[in-house]
N, C-alpha and C positions, 0 to 999 in steps of 0.2 A: 495191323497192330496200331492201336492208339494209345500213346503213352505207355507202351509195353503191355497193354491189356489186349489179349487176342480177340479178334473180330471173326465170327463165324459166317460163312456163306449160307445161303438158303439151303443148299444141298447138305452142308454139314449139320445144320440145325435139324433137318429132316432125319438124318441118321441118329442124332441125339434124341429126337422125339421118339423114334423107334426103341432106342435103348432105354429111355425113361419109362416107356410103357411096360417094357419087360421088367425093369426094376420095381415098378409099382405093383405088378402082379406077384413078384417074388416077395415083396414086403407084406402084401395082404395075406398070402399063404403062410408066411412065417408067423405073422401075428396070430392067425387062427390056429396054428400048430402049437403055439406057446400055452402052457398050462402048468398048474401046480404039480410038483413032484418030478418035473422034467429038468434035466441038467441043461445048463447053457451050452455045453458041448454037443448035446443031442440036437439042439436048435441049429447050431453051427453046421453040423453034418447035413441037416435037412436043407439049409440054405445052399450049401455047396452042391447038393443034388439038383436043386432048382436052377442054379446058375448054369450048370452043364446041360440041363434039359432044354433051356432056352437058347443054347448055343452062344452064350456070352462067357466072359471071363471076369474074375474078381479084380476090382480096382485096388483092393486093400492088401491082398496076399503078397508079401514081400516088399510092400511100399515102405521105404525107410526101415526095413527089417521087420515090419509087422508080421506076426506068424499065422494069421487067420484070415478068413474071407469076410468076417463080420465082427463088429464090436457089439457086445451085449452087456449092458450096464444095469445093475440092480440097485434100487433105492438111492444110497448115497454115492454110488459110482456115477460120476458126471459124464465122462466120455472115455472111449478107448478100453472098455471092459473086455478083457480077454476071456473067451469061452473056456469053461473048465468043468469039473465035476460038481460044482456048486449047484444045488437044486433050488428051483423056484418054489416059493411058498405063497399060500393064499394071503392076500393083502400087500404083496410086493408091488412096486411099480418098476416096469421094465422099459429100457430104451434099446431099440434095435437101430443100428446104423450100418447101412450096406451101400457099397458102390459097385457098379458093373462097368466093364469095358466091352463095348459092342461096336464092331466095325471101325475100330481105331479111336473111338471117343468114349469118354467116361461120363457117367451121371451118378449123382450122390443123393441119398435120402435117409432121413431118420424120423422115427416116431417114438412116442412114449405112451404107455397105457398101463392100466391096473390089472392085476390078476385077481379075479373075484371081487369081494367087497374091499374098498380102500377108504381111508379117512377123508373127511370133508376137506381138510387142508391139502391133502395130496391131490384131490380132484381139482381144487382151485389152482394149485401149482401147474398141473398139466394143462388146464384150460388157459391160464395166463400165458404160458409159453407158446401154445398153439395159436392163440390170438395175436401174439407178438409176431409170429411168422406171417400171418395174414396181413398185419399192418406193414411189415417190411416189404412184402410183395407189392402192396399198393403203391409203393414209392419206387418200384423198378420201372421207371418211365424215362423216355428220351428227354434230355434237358435237365433232369434232376441230378443230384450228386450222391455219391456213396454215403456221405454223412447224413443224408435224409433218411436212408434205409436204417442206418445205425441208430439214429435218434428215435425213430418210430419204434424200433424194437425195445430200446431202453425205456421209453415212456410207458409202454404197455406193461412190461414186467415190473417196473417200479411202482406203477399204479396198483398192481396186485399185491404189493408189499414184499416182493421178492428181489433177489440180487441177480445181476447178469454176470456171466462168465467174462473175465477180462484177459485171461492168458491165451485162450484159443478163440478162433473167430471163423466166420464164413469166408468164402474165397471164390475166385473164378474157377471154372472147370471146363475141360474139353479134351484135348489130346493128352493132357496130364491131369491126374486127380486133383492137384492143387495148382492153380494159375493165378496171376495177378487179376484183380486187386484183392487185398485183404478187406474183409467186411466185418469190423468189430460189432459187438452187440451193444455198444454205447458210442455216442458221438454227438456232434453238433450239426444242426441242419445247414445246408448250403456250403458244406466243406467237402474236400476230397475230390477225386476224379469225377468228371462228368460221365453220366450214363449215356451210352451210344447204342444205336441199333446194331444188332449182331453180337453184342456181348452176351455171355451166358454165365450166370452167377449161381452159386450154391449158398443160399441164405440159411443160417442155422442158429436160431435163438437157443441159448442154454441158460437155464435159470436155476437158482438155489433158493430153498426156503430159509436159508440163513445167510452166512457171510460168503463173499466172493473169493476169498483167499483159498488157494488149492495146494495140494501136494500129490505126489505119485505114490502108489502102493509099491510094495517090494517087487512086483513083477516088472517094473520099469515102464509100464504103459498106462495102467488104469489110473485115472485122475479122480480125486475126491475132494470135497471141501474140507478145509482144516477142521471145521467144527462138526463134521459128520452129518450135516443136514441132508435131507432128501433133495433130489435134483430132477430136472426134466430137460429134454432135448428134442427139437423138431428141425427138420431140414427138407427143403425142396430145391431142385435144380430148375432155374427160371431163365428163359430166353427173353431178350428185349427185342420187340418187334414194333412196327409202325402202329399196330393195333393196341399196344400196351404190353404188359407182362404176360408171358405164356408159361404156365407150369408144365414142365416136360415130364415130371415124375408123378403122373397120375393117369 
């Protein structure tokens, strides 16, 4: 432990590498399965089948009372969308957020994509959020600080004309789905804990086409912007090594 931030051994990172590859395969299959006319609960059931197929467990099911194995958010639903009978339509943008527990270690991943033809603005929103994840990962290096990651994410999303999520944030990941440190999507360079070899971080840029203020829907989980704007969310689990950042979820 360094300042209460868990440090993983090479053996533990290898386990997380295996779990991350499984999660990436599940995510790819779930994305290709998603289509117009399908309910989010149908996608949830498919993901559940895949998790069992790869001999993993869900990180999300039962975590702080969450009732499902995946979060599936549509359009204005920013994070924690609960699978339901709601059907996906052509032109929707979908965020899939999945975590798996494999041999005692968790990995976490999220993607956002369009169903069929989507608007130019929606494409820009998705691209900006994905680019912010890339920028954040470039700063996951020994000697840098958590604030460098946060500032890089905020800079890219802001440059695109979008707003970052302020209530929820990225985090460490390992034996627990959420571990220290918190990794906001906004921040000041050269601030916060130092990044050390063996840390494993889940970076997750979350962007809105409008305002950053949020509220929960009546289900008690699904988070949306107060102004109802479209949103996007990307996430990778990243290990800090001597060679630089290693994306485990691909």
